VEXDOKOL-515064 format. One record per residue: x negated, y negated, z negated of N, C-alpha, C in turn; residue number from 1. Coordinates in Angstrom, 3 decimals. Each point is the difference from the previous one (the first is absolute). Example, Ala and Ser with C-alpha at 12.3 -4.5 7.8 and 13.67 -1.06 7.14 Angstrom:
<atoms>
n_X; n_Y; n_Z; ca_X; ca_Y; ca_Z; c_X; c_Y; c_Z; i
-13.190; 5.690; -7.800; 0.890; -1.190; 0.000; -0.900; -1.200; 0.000; 1
0.350; -1.050; 0.720; -0.820; -1.190; -0.060; 0.770; -1.090; -0.730; 2
</atoms>
This chain:
<atoms>
n_X; n_Y; n_Z; ca_X; ca_Y; ca_Z; c_X; c_Y; c_Z; i
-17.678; 6.717; -20.342; 0.617; 0.201; -1.304; -0.227; 1.416; -0.523; 1
-0.264; 0.961; 0.866; -0.163; 1.380; -0.435; -1.311; 0.230; -0.738; 2
-0.945; -0.946; 0.114; -1.280; 0.144; -0.708; 0.085; -0.523; -1.426; 3
0.980; -0.844; -0.289; 0.140; -0.602; -1.326; 0.969; 0.826; -0.820; 4
-0.525; 0.979; -0.718; 0.841; 0.938; -0.731; 0.087; -0.361; -1.478; 5
1.165; 0.300; -0.575; 0.143; -0.097; -1.442; -0.734; 1.165; -0.640; 6
-0.491; -0.217; -1.217; -0.725; 1.067; -0.688; 0.845; 1.262; -0.115; 7
1.299; -0.168; -0.263; 0.886; 1.159; -0.166; 0.124; 0.824; 1.271; 8
-0.315; -0.624; 1.151; 0.167; 0.689; 1.272; -1.327; 0.158; 0.739; 9
-1.090; -0.028; -0.715; -1.312; 0.028; 0.674; -0.244; 1.302; 0.760; 10
0.724; 1.074; -0.363; -0.169; 1.272; 0.701; 0.980; 0.167; 1.167; 11
0.869; -0.985; 0.185; 0.957; 0.062; 1.107; -0.673; -0.389; 1.311; 12
0.405; 0.642; 1.074; -0.340; -0.482; 1.342; 1.159; -0.896; 0.427; 13
-0.214; -1.302; -0.088; 1.076; -0.947; 0.307; 0.444; 0.134; 1.453; 14
1.305; -0.166; 0.229; 0.557; 0.000; 1.349; -0.660; -1.101; 0.815; 15
0.076; -1.229; -0.471; -0.742; -1.117; 0.577; 0.304; -0.332; 1.450; 16
1.212; 0.301; 0.455; 0.418; -0.287; 1.379; 1.411; -0.585; -0.052; 17
0.546; -0.435; 1.142; 1.406; -0.425; -0.031; 0.879; 1.118; -0.557; 18
0.869; -0.359; -0.929; 0.862; 0.990; -0.650; 1.292; 0.128; 0.794; 19
0.339; 1.204; 0.461; 1.219; 0.149; 0.805; 1.260; -0.147; -0.836; 20
1.078; -0.340; 0.666; 1.303; -0.017; -0.661; 0.355; 1.422; -0.416; 21
1.024; 0.106; -0.859; 0.319; 1.303; -0.583; 1.505; 0.124; -0.190; 22
0.552; 1.155; 0.359; 1.399; 0.225; -0.289; 0.755; 0.709; 1.100; 23
1.315; -0.133; -0.065; 0.943; 0.672; 0.878; 0.236; -0.856; 1.248; 24
-0.347; 0.484; 1.192; 0.189; -0.815; 1.211; 1.462; -0.273; 0.328; 25
0.920; 0.741; -0.619; 1.430; -0.245; 0.192; 0.593; -0.799; -1.162; 26
-0.854; -0.669; -0.753; 0.425; -0.701; -1.214; 0.970; -1.134; 0.289; 27
0.906; -0.192; -0.954; 0.880; -1.174; 0.035; -0.505; -1.093; -0.940; 28
-0.928; 0.347; -0.901; -0.609; -0.980; -0.905; -1.450; -0.224; 0.409; 29
-0.334; -1.243; 0.312; -1.371; -0.376; 0.358; -0.563; -0.890; -1.093; 30
-1.127; 0.402; -0.585; -0.682; -0.784; -1.026; -1.244; -0.618; 0.615; 31
-0.160; -1.310; -0.171; -1.152; -0.711; 0.569; -0.817; -0.604; -1.133; 32
-1.196; 0.542; -0.213; -0.905; -0.514; -1.021; -0.936; -1.052; 0.563; 33
-1.030; -0.302; -0.768; -0.958; -1.035; 0.398; -1.201; 0.591; 0.726; 34
-0.828; 0.755; -0.734; -1.230; 0.568; 0.563; -0.493; 1.100; -0.923; 35
-0.833; 0.921; 0.500; -0.548; 1.038; -0.874; -0.865; -0.606; -1.110; 36
0.160; 0.513; -1.211; -0.851; -0.425; -1.106; -1.379; 0.620; 0.165; 37
-1.018; -0.727; -0.407; -1.382; 0.440; 0.215; -0.288; 1.381; -0.589; 38
0.557; 0.275; -1.184; -0.273; 1.284; -0.654; 1.245; 0.869; -0.093; 39
1.043; -0.393; 0.751; 1.210; 0.802; 0.098; 0.068; 0.638; 1.366; 40
0.816; -0.567; 0.888; 0.158; 0.577; 1.340; -1.296; 0.001; 0.803; 41
-0.855; -0.991; -0.209; -1.290; -0.024; 0.694; -0.875; 1.180; -0.418; 42
0.238; 0.501; -1.199; -0.740; 1.168; -0.507; 0.652; 1.309; 0.443; 43
1.322; 0.076; -0.117; 0.696; 1.263; 0.230; 0.462; 0.211; 1.431; 44
0.203; -1.097; 0.737; 0.450; 0.125; 1.378; 1.493; 0.127; 0.169; 45
0.759; -0.291; -1.057; 1.463; 0.011; 0.101; 0.548; -1.274; -0.631; 46
1.014; -0.559; 0.638; 0.612; -1.224; -0.501; 0.434; 0.146; -1.459; 47
-0.311; -1.001; -0.818; 0.422; -0.063; -1.393; -0.382; 1.257; -0.786; 48
-1.168; 0.527; 0.244; -0.418; 1.223; -0.683; -1.305; -0.232; -0.746; 49
0.022; 0.309; -1.296; -1.212; -0.079; -0.793; -0.159; -1.255; -0.820; 50
1.075; -0.792; -0.153; -0.082; -1.186; -0.854; 1.333; -0.216; -0.705; 51
0.060; -1.006; -0.863; 1.205; -0.200; -0.804; 1.208; -0.413; 0.834; 52
-0.226; -0.735; 1.091; 1.126; -0.370; 0.865; 0.673; 1.251; 0.561; 53
-0.818; 0.948; 0.402; 0.540; 1.262; 0.499; 0.722; 0.784; -1.072; 54
-0.519; -0.051; -1.226; 0.684; 0.681; -1.109; 1.420; -0.536; -0.144; 55
0.148; -1.313; 0.073; 1.325; -0.617; -0.095; 0.861; 0.389; 1.194; 56
-0.574; -0.080; 1.199; 0.788; 0.230; 1.203; 0.519; 1.429; 0.076; 57
-0.888; 0.980; -0.139; 0.432; 1.372; 0.220; 0.884; 0.522; -1.123; 58
-0.163; -0.514; -1.213; 0.921; 0.371; -1.074; 1.411; -0.446; 0.352; 59
0.124; -1.220; 0.520; 1.321; -0.522; 0.376; 0.563; 0.746; 1.210; 60
-0.831; 0.290; 0.972; 0.478; 0.726; 1.175; 0.508; 1.387; -0.386; 61
-0.689; 0.654; -0.905; 0.451; 1.312; -0.466; 1.298; -0.133; -0.790; 62
0.070; -0.974; -0.878; 1.183; -0.207; -0.836; 1.268; -0.197; 0.842; 63
-0.157; -0.685; 1.139; 1.175; -0.314; 0.816; 0.101; 0.853; 1.260; 64
-0.704; 1.123; 0.020; 0.213; 1.008; 1.026; -0.731; -0.177; 1.307; 65
-1.050; -0.822; 0.021; -0.754; -0.212; 1.236; -1.311; 0.789; 0.047; 66
-0.391; 0.631; -1.099; -1.264; 0.743; -0.064; 0.208; 1.296; -0.778; 67
-0.767; 1.019; 0.354; 0.159; 1.306; -0.644; -0.757; 0.117; -1.315; 68
-0.819; -1.008; -0.331; -0.725; 0.003; -1.267; -0.298; -1.445; -0.399; 69
-0.233; -0.248; -1.299; -0.138; -1.378; -0.482; -1.413; -0.561; 0.021; 70
-0.965; 0.787; 0.439; -1.390; -0.473; -0.009; -0.645; 0.217; 1.362; 71
-0.998; -0.833; 0.278; -0.770; 0.105; 1.240; -1.464; -0.218; -0.347; 72
-0.791; 1.052; 0.103; -1.400; -0.081; -0.413; -0.984; 0.181; 1.145; 73
0.404; 0.718; 1.048; -0.896; 0.240; 1.134; 0.825; 0.403; 1.212; 74
-0.645; 0.074; 1.155; 0.725; 0.320; 1.230; 0.503; 1.442; 0.025; 75
-0.555; 0.865; -0.841; 0.381; 1.416; 0.024; 0.710; 0.428; -1.282; 76
0.717; -0.932; -0.637; 0.654; 0.334; -1.272; 1.422; 0.520; 0.160; 77
0.458; 0.180; 1.235; 1.320; 0.557; 0.245; 1.133; -1.013; 0.043; 78
-0.304; -1.276; -0.123; 1.051; -1.018; 0.024; 0.649; -0.090; 1.372; 79
1.331; -0.066; 0.013; 0.753; -0.205; 1.227; 1.064; -1.059; -0.263; 80
0.239; -0.847; 0.987; 1.042; -1.006; -0.099; 1.179; 0.395; 0.872; 81
1.181; -0.353; -0.458; 1.223; 0.281; 0.739; 0.784; -1.297; 0.196; 82
0.290; -0.340; 1.243; 0.769; -1.194; 0.341; -0.722; -1.291; -0.388; 83
-1.313; 0.055; -0.120; -0.806; -1.160; -0.406; -1.328; 0.016; 0.744; 84
-0.419; -1.184; 0.434; -1.260; -0.151; 0.731; -0.734; -1.193; -0.599; 85
-1.294; 0.172; -0.259; -0.788; -1.051; -0.651; -1.116; -0.470; 0.930; 86
-0.058; -1.298; 0.205; -1.087; -0.591; 0.760; -0.459; -1.271; -0.714; 87
-0.825; -0.793; 0.660; -0.528; -1.210; -0.629; -0.295; -1.051; 1.055; 88
-0.090; -1.235; -0.468; -0.332; -1.102; 0.898; -1.390; 0.176; 0.584; 89
-0.911; 0.533; -0.813; -1.404; 0.216; 0.393; -0.378; 1.422; -0.392; 90
-0.748; 0.685; 0.842; -0.322; 1.408; -0.255; -1.418; 0.237; -0.509; 91
-0.799; -1.037; -0.114; -1.348; 0.122; -0.563; -0.079; -0.793; -1.304; 92
-0.809; 0.479; -0.938; -0.141; -0.685; -1.282; -0.709; -1.335; 0.195; 93
0.652; -1.110; -0.319; -0.621; -1.316; 0.193; -0.834; -0.409; -1.215; 94
-0.939; -0.915; 0.167; -0.769; -0.514; -1.137; 0.922; -0.605; -1.051; 95
-0.264; 0.321; -1.288; 0.806; -0.518; -1.114; 1.497; 0.327; 0.155; 96
0.290; 1.053; 0.778; 1.390; 0.436; 0.194; 0.897; -1.091; 0.572; 97
-0.577; -0.977; 0.680; 0.805; -1.067; 0.602; -0.399; -0.162; 1.466; 98
0.810; 0.499; 0.933; -0.348; -0.121; 1.418; 0.060; -1.440; 0.480; 99
-0.940; -0.350; 0.856; -0.018; -1.333; 0.598; 1.097; -0.093; 1.058; 100
0.375; -1.217; 0.325; 1.030; -0.213; 1.018; -0.405; 0.626; 1.329; 101
-1.281; -0.068; 0.322; -0.472; 0.575; 1.261; 0.164; 1.516; 0.009; 102
-0.194; 0.633; -1.148; 0.167; 1.444; -0.087; 1.475; 0.377; 0.145; 103
0.857; -0.799; -0.615; 1.431; 0.249; 0.126; 0.436; -0.074; 1.463; 104
-0.505; -1.010; 0.702; 0.352; -0.174; 1.406; -0.532; 1.162; 0.835; 105
-1.236; 0.419; -0.290; -0.599; 1.093; 0.766; 0.741; 1.315; -0.197; 106
0.548; 0.216; -1.198; 0.688; 1.250; -0.298; 1.471; 0.004; 0.399; 107
0.527; -1.157; 0.364; 1.430; -0.102; 0.285; 0.460; 0.936; 1.120; 108
-0.761; 0.154; 1.107; 0.461; 0.925; 1.043; 0.168; 1.432; -0.494; 109
-0.828; 0.405; -0.954; 0.124; 1.349; -0.561; 1.333; 0.146; -0.726; 110
0.340; -0.979; -0.831; 1.261; 0.037; -0.721; 1.176; -0.081; 0.976; 111
-0.122; -0.846; 1.003; 1.068; -0.115; 1.000; 0.219; 1.319; 0.730; 112
-1.085; 0.696; 0.293; 0.112; 1.294; 0.669; 0.710; 1.026; -0.867; 113
-0.324; 0.000; -1.286; 0.675; 0.929; -0.914; 1.493; -0.307; -0.072; 114
0.328; -1.264; -0.113; 1.403; -0.403; -0.090; 0.779; 0.469; 1.225; 115
-0.614; -0.110; 1.167; 0.685; 0.389; 1.232; 0.247; 1.499; 0.075; 116
-0.807; 0.785; -0.693; 0.146; 1.455; 0.030; 0.992; 0.526; -1.034; 117
0.281; -0.806; -1.018; 0.911; 0.419; -1.064; 1.426; -0.392; 0.381; 118
0.702; 0.911; 0.612; 1.285; -0.309; 0.630; 1.183; 0.011; -0.957; 119
-0.148; 0.562; -1.196; 1.166; 0.191; -0.874; -0.014; -0.907; -1.234; 120
-0.927; -0.924; -0.082; -0.120; -0.830; -1.205; 1.248; -0.853; -0.207; 121
0.547; 0.068; -1.203; 1.158; -0.800; -0.393; -0.346; -1.020; -1.083; 122
-0.987; 0.356; -0.851; -0.404; -0.874; -1.102; -1.510; -0.181; 0.051; 123
-0.430; -1.252; 0.010; -1.429; -0.331; -0.057; -0.294; -0.580; -1.371; 124
-1.004; 0.555; -0.664; -0.380; -0.438; -1.341; -1.420; -0.556; 0.036; 125
-0.164; -1.310; 0.188; -1.340; -0.590; -0.053; -0.405; -0.204; -1.463; 126
-1.236; 0.344; -0.305; -0.522; -0.160; -1.354; -0.882; -1.241; -0.043; 127
0.532; -1.057; -0.578; -0.737; -1.255; -0.072; 0.288; -0.900; 1.179; 128
-0.279; -1.275; -0.196; 0.301; -1.001; 1.024; -0.818; 0.205; 1.263; 129
-1.240; 0.478; -0.148; -0.845; 0.206; 1.184; 0.544; 1.142; 0.848; 130
0.386; 1.101; -0.643; 0.592; 1.110; 0.734; 1.295; -0.397; 0.674; 131
0.756; -0.857; -0.669; 1.266; -0.506; 0.525; -0.215; -0.783; 1.295; 132
-0.925; -0.951; -0.032; -0.261; -0.794; 1.198; -0.626; 0.847; 1.102; 133
-0.879; 0.920; -0.388; -0.645; 0.854; 1.003; 1.036; 0.808; 0.765; 134
0.992; 0.544; -0.709; 1.034; 0.778; 0.680; 0.858; -0.890; 0.894; 135
0.389; -1.163; -0.506; 0.816; -0.904; 0.814; -0.714; -0.374; 1.297; 136
-1.289; -0.285; -0.092; -0.754; -0.368; 1.198; -0.164; 1.185; 0.947; 137
-0.369; 1.160; -0.532; -0.254; 1.169; 0.845; 1.275; 0.528; 0.642; 138
1.124; -0.145; -0.679; 1.275; 0.489; 0.535; 0.611; -0.949; 1.026; 139
-0.505; -1.245; 0.044; 0.514; -0.980; 0.942; 1.042; -0.936; -0.574; 140
0.499; 0.300; -1.200; 1.050; -0.839; -0.577; -0.500; -1.385; -0.385; 141
-1.282; -0.114; -0.305; -0.563; -1.310; -0.355; 0.211; -1.002; 1.131; 142
-0.205; 0.461; 1.226; 0.169; -0.876; 1.159; 1.451; -0.076; 0.456; 143
0.739; 1.076; -0.176; 1.371; 0.033; 0.503; 0.954; -0.831; -0.849; 144
-0.235; -0.041; -1.309; 0.903; -0.733; -0.888; -0.546; -1.391; -0.314; 145
0.855; -0.997; -0.042; -0.463; -1.322; -0.441; -0.399; 0.079; -1.471; 146
-0.919; -0.866; -0.441; -0.495; 0.076; -1.380; 1.096; 0.093; -1.056; 147
1.087; -0.715; 0.173; 1.060; -0.009; -1.015; 0.733; 1.336; -0.091; 148
-0.114; 0.830; 1.036; 0.716; 1.278; -0.002; -0.904; 1.191; -0.259; 149
-1.301; -0.244; -0.153; -0.899; 1.111; -0.320; 0.262; 0.476; -1.428; 150
-0.054; 1.321; -0.240; 0.174; 0.491; -1.364; -1.049; -0.603; -0.923; 151
0.448; -0.557; -1.115; -0.923; -0.590; -0.976; -0.531; 1.089; -0.923; 152
-1.197; -0.222; -0.528; -0.575; 0.980; -0.928; 0.287; -0.383; -1.446; 153
0.548; 0.949; -0.732; 0.158; -0.089; -1.449; 0.245; 1.418; -0.481; 154
-0.379; 0.290; -1.214; 0.188; 1.358; -0.486; 1.485; 0.364; -0.003; 155
0.308; 1.130; 0.618; 1.349; 0.547; 0.142; 0.896; -0.820; 0.933; 156
-0.585; -0.944; 0.744; 0.807; -0.699; 0.997; 0.350; 0.979; 1.118; 157
1.150; -0.196; 0.596; 0.513; 0.910; 1.019; 0.574; -0.808; 1.143; 158
-0.444; 0.309; 1.225; 0.479; -0.710; 1.182; 0.347; 1.009; 1.085; 159
1.034; -0.301; 0.744; 0.394; 0.874; 1.109; -0.298; -0.711; 1.312; 160
-0.758; 0.660; 0.851; -0.393; -0.572; 1.278; 1.077; 0.252; 1.059; 161
-0.042; -0.730; 1.108; 1.028; 0.157; 1.035; 0.134; 1.419; 0.538; 162
-1.062; 0.802; -0.043; 0.091; 1.372; 0.511; 0.509; 0.984; -1.047; 163
0.332; -0.500; -1.201; 0.517; 0.859; -1.054; -1.032; 0.471; -1.002; 164
-1.271; -0.243; 0.258; -1.053; 0.377; -0.946; 0.084; -0.867; -1.253; 165
-0.173; 0.629; -1.153; -0.028; -0.731; -1.255; -1.441; -0.164; -0.467; 166
-0.381; -1.218; -0.353; -1.311; -0.280; -0.579; 0.202; -0.164; -1.505; 167
-0.619; 0.889; -0.763; 0.099; 0.004; -1.453; -1.398; -0.252; -0.558; 168
-0.183; -1.095; -0.711; -1.343; -0.416; -0.412; -0.332; 0.396; -1.435; 169
-1.291; 0.180; -0.250; -0.465; 0.291; -1.357; -1.386; -0.582; -0.213; 170
-0.273; -0.361; -1.250; -1.379; -0.295; -0.364; -0.835; 1.250; 0.243; 171
-1.267; -0.203; 0.301; -0.933; 1.112; 0.178; -0.346; 0.588; -1.373; 172
-0.093; 1.332; -0.116; -0.331; 0.614; -1.290; -1.495; -0.029; -0.308; 173
-0.620; -1.138; 0.212; -1.421; -0.163; -0.316; -0.169; -0.177; -1.501; 174
-1.196; 0.242; -0.505; -0.259; -0.212; -1.431; 0.282; -1.448; -0.386; 175
-0.276; -0.908; 0.904; 0.239; -1.419; -0.273; 1.465; -0.255; -0.345; 176
0.894; 0.776; 0.604; 1.425; -0.148; -0.283; 0.485; 0.911; -1.119; 177
-0.461; 1.250; -0.006; 0.512; 0.948; -0.998; -0.605; -0.229; -1.388; 178
-1.261; -0.386; -0.064; -0.638; -0.208; -1.300; 0.455; -1.288; -0.675; 179
0.494; -0.936; 0.785; 0.446; -1.285; -0.558; 1.492; -0.025; -0.295; 180
0.716; 1.039; 0.415; 1.439; 0.036; -0.222; 0.805; -0.719; 1.068; 181
-0.676; -0.524; 0.996; 0.752; -0.620; 1.101; 0.877; 1.037; 0.686; 182
-0.525; 1.221; 0.085; 0.759; 1.121; 0.528; 0.059; 1.082; -1.066; 183
1.184; 0.265; -0.513; 0.179; 1.044; -1.005; 0.495; 1.277; 0.669; 184
-0.072; 1.095; -0.739; 0.446; 1.270; 0.561; 1.494; -0.046; 0.349; 185
0.801; -0.628; -0.833; 1.435; -0.073; 0.295; 0.265; -0.853; 1.241; 186
-0.755; -1.092; 0.175; 0.130; -0.817; 1.211; -0.375; 0.816; 1.235; 187
-1.051; 0.772; -0.123; -0.505; 0.822; 1.100; 1.011; 1.083; 0.381; 188
0.517; 0.686; -1.007; 0.990; 1.044; 0.273; 1.259; -0.584; 0.628; 189
0.355; -1.221; -0.374; 1.191; -0.637; 0.569; -0.121; -0.158; 1.519; 190
-1.223; -0.231; 0.473; -0.236; -0.146; 1.441; 0.349; 1.298; 0.723; 191
-0.479; 1.112; -0.516; 0.214; 1.281; 0.680; 1.414; 0.522; -0.205; 192
0.600; -0.356; -1.108; 1.407; 0.318; -0.196; 0.844; -0.728; 1.061; 193
-0.335; -1.257; 0.241; 0.697; -0.773; 1.021; -0.258; 0.590; 1.399; 194
-1.246; 0.361; 0.282; -0.322; 0.571; 1.308; 0.793; 1.282; 0.232; 195
0.058; 0.853; -1.013; 0.751; 1.249; 0.139; 1.482; -0.284; 0.242; 196
0.560; -0.950; -0.719; 1.413; -0.336; 0.171; 0.273; -0.552; 1.392; 197
-0.906; -0.827; 0.507; 0.169; -0.544; 1.352; -0.013; 1.104; 1.048; 198
-0.883; 0.962; -0.162; -0.087; 1.094; 0.966; 1.218; 0.917; -0.079; 199
0.544; 0.157; -1.179; 1.196; 0.841; -0.130; 1.204; -0.641; 0.677; 200
-0.039; -1.330; 0.118; 1.116; -0.692; 0.648; -0.259; -0.218; 1.497; 201
-1.228; 0.252; 0.437; -0.368; -0.271; 1.404; 0.696; 0.966; 0.968; 202
</atoms>
């Protein structure tokens, strides 16, 4: 994917490798995305950096006190996250931005390893149904809970797991959702307002 550059980025040296997770290792808020965008994180080497989804995400994180600035343009732009950690179901840019089931399965141990290291997480925010299922499977809850008790995915749905973790769901801030009005800015901000309120009560 690093050889297929957009004209606007033809002078960039694309990252073109698995994109590492990003954020505060002591975070209480865990955000789980889908996969690096071909000309976003795959180009810059940082999760949700360099595309419109990242513009939406980091503006909201800054607005609600999880980031020191509202924009993320490159790995050396000074952005820092506080009490928030961002990862994804898949760490490499997939063809057509849609990872195959086999890729999801292959990447699951990586996500499971990250989850095991994040000891203070109180709120998990999966972005999109794929991120939601990926987290449930990697965390072990998919197998531990019977189907009827697994947290269901819907925008702004909220479920509390037996260990006290809250799963708060949101549509992914992809152009497909934001340009069509399926996800509006007020809907998006409501998610992070809820996350902040949950953490203040934790």
